[in-house]
C-alpha positions in Angstrom: 47.9 -69.7 -35.5 51.9 -70.7 -34.1 53.1 -69.2 -30.9 57.7 -68.6 -32.0 59.2 -68.6 -28.8 61.2 -65.3 -28.6 65.2 -66.4 -27.7 66.6 -63.7 -25.0 70.6 -63.6 -24.0 71.1 -64.2 -20.4 72.0 -61.0 -18.7 75.5 -60.2 -17.8 76.6 -60.4 -13.9 76.8 -56.4 -14.3 73.3 -55.8 -15.9 71.9 -57.8 -13.3 73.2 -55.3 -10.6 71.4 -52.7 -12.3 74.9 -50.7 -12.3 74.9 -48.9 -15.4 71.8 -47.9 -15.8 71.8 -46.3 -12.2 75.5 -45.0 -13.3 73.2 -43.2 -15.9 70.3 -41.7 -13.5 73.1 -40.0 -11.5 75.0 -38.6 -14.3 71.3 -37.1 -15.8 70.8 -35.7 -11.9 74.3 -34.9 -11.4 73.8 -32.6 -15.0 70.4 -30.4 -13.9 71.9 -30.0 -10.4 75.1 -28.5 -12.0 73.7 -26.8 -15.2 72.2 -23.7 -15.6 68.5 -23.5 -14.2 65.8 -24.2 -16.9 63.2 -22.3 -14.1 61.5 -19.1 -15.0 60.7 -17.0 -12.5 57.2 -16.2 -13.2 55.4 -13.7 -13.7 59.2 -11.9 -12.9 60.2 -14.2 -15.7 57.9 -14.6 -19.0 58.7 -17.0 -22.0 59.4 -15.3 -25.4 56.3 -14.9 -27.3 56.6 -16.6 -30.6 54.8 -14.3 -33.3 51.6 -15.2 -34.5 50.5 -16.2 -31.0 46.9 -15.6 -30.6 46.1 -14.2 -27.0 43.9 -12.2 -25.1 40.2 -10.8 -27.4 40.4 -7.7 -26.9 38.5 -4.3 -28.2 40.4 -1.0 -29.4 39.9 2.6 -30.0 41.2 4.5 -32.9 44.0 7.6 -33.1 41.2 9.9 -32.1 40.1 7.7 -29.1 36.8 6.8 -30.5 35.3 3.3 -30.8 35.7 1.3 -33.9 33.2 -1.3 -33.1 30.0 -0.4 -34.9 28.2 -3.4 -33.7 28.1 -5.4 -36.8 27.5 -8.8 -34.2 29.2 -10.8 -36.9 32.3 -11.4 -34.3 29.0 -12.7 -31.9 28.4 -15.0 -35.4 31.1 -16.8 -36.5 32.9 -17.3 -32.4 32.4 -21.3 -32.2 32.2 -21.3 -28.1 29.5 -18.4 -28.6 32.2 -16.6 -26.0 30.9 -13.2 -27.2 27.9 -11.3 -26.2 27.2 -7.6 -28.2 24.3 -5.8 -27.2 23.8 -3.1 -29.9 23.2 0.8 -29.0 23.1 3.9 -30.5 25.5 6.2 -31.2 25.1 9.7 -29.6 24.2 12.6 -31.1 27.9 14.7 -31.6 30.0 11.5 -31.9 32.1 12.7 -34.6 31.4 9.9 -36.0 28.1 10.4 -37.8 28.2 8.0 -40.8 28.2 5.1 -38.0 24.7 3.8 -37.1 25.0 1.4 -34.1 27.9 1.1 -31.4 27.8 -1.5 -29.1 25.9 -0.7 -25.5 27.5 -4.3 -24.0 30.0 -6.2 -25.7 30.6 -9.3 -23.0 33.7 -12.3 -24.1 33.2 -14.8 -21.4 37.1 -15.6 -21.6 35.9 -19.6 -20.0 34.3 -20.1 -22.9 36.9 -18.7 -25.4 38.8 -20.8 -27.2 41.6 -18.4 -28.5 41.3 -19.3 -32.6 41.5 -15.4 -33.4 37.7 -15.9 -35.9 36.6 -12.9 -34.5 39.7 -11.2 -35.5 39.6 -12.5 -38.6 36.2 -11.6 -39.8 36.0 -7.6 -38.3 35.7 -5.1 -41.0 36.0 -2.7 -38.5 39.6 -3.6 -37.7 38.0 -3.5 -33.2 38.9 -6.5 -31.7 42.6 -7.2 -31.9 44.7 -10.1 -30.4 47.2 -9.8 -27.6 50.0 -11.0 -26.3 48.4 -11.4 -22.7 48.5 -14.5 -22.0 48.4 -14.8 -17.8 44.2 -14.3 -17.6 43.0 -15.3 -14.0 40.5 -14.2 -11.0 38.6 -16.0 -8.2 35.1 -16.1 -10.2 33.0 -16.9 -13.0 31.9 -13.2 -13.0 35.4 -12.1 -13.1 36.4 -14.0 -16.5 33.8 -12.5 -18.4 35.5 -9.8 -19.6 33.1 -6.0 -20.4 33.4 -3.4 -22.7 35.2 -1.3 -20.5 38.2 -3.8 -19.7 38.3 -4.6 -23.1 39.2 -1.4 -24.2 41.4 -1.0 -21.1 43.2 -4.1 -22.3 43.0 -3.3 -26.0 44.6 0.5 -25.8 44.7 2.9 -29.5 46.1 1.2 -32.3 46.9 3.3 -35.2 44.4 3.0 -37.7 45.3 1.2 -40.7 42.8 2.7 -43.2 41.2 5.5 -41.8 37.8 5.2 -42.9 36.4 7.3 -41.3 38.6 10.4 -41.8 38.1 9.6 -45.2 34.8 9.9 -45.4 34.9 13.0 -43.4 37.5 14.5 -45.2 35.2 13.5 -49.2 32.6 15.2 -47.7 34.2 18.3 -46.6 36.0 18.6 -49.8 33.0 18.0 -51.7 31.3 20.5 -49.5 33.3 23.0 -50.4 32.9 22.9 -54.2 29.3 23.3 -54.4 
């Protein structure tokens, strides 16, 4: 293989002093020094969250304050890094959700393992798990980064129920009892 020399033009006197490059750098510095600041004073100022942002997974309750999670464990099975751990338990008598067989005794999400993929939210048949807009989770130890059931409900709160699944069944049972 033949080596072909590359012809380079010689630099002018001004180019050899690097004066144009120094002036370009000074111009950029002055523009940032005298222009508006691009820095945000976090946490007082926060950037706008884009639509479709996938944040911290949380558990939500229905408008009546009932747990929507029925311990089907689909979110645990679909979680790629295995960040979700559910211990199913029984539903207490008189909880107002007689048609539900199980409720989570323990529901833990390890936020150090979570990759914020959103599969848990997509697979949940009861719409019990949602990804919130919170993006700044911090802690001093690994144990603090595991969100337990009470913390998950605290972060999630109550969301409106779009299908009123339990209330419709209850109304249907009541109307069937009146006709007999």
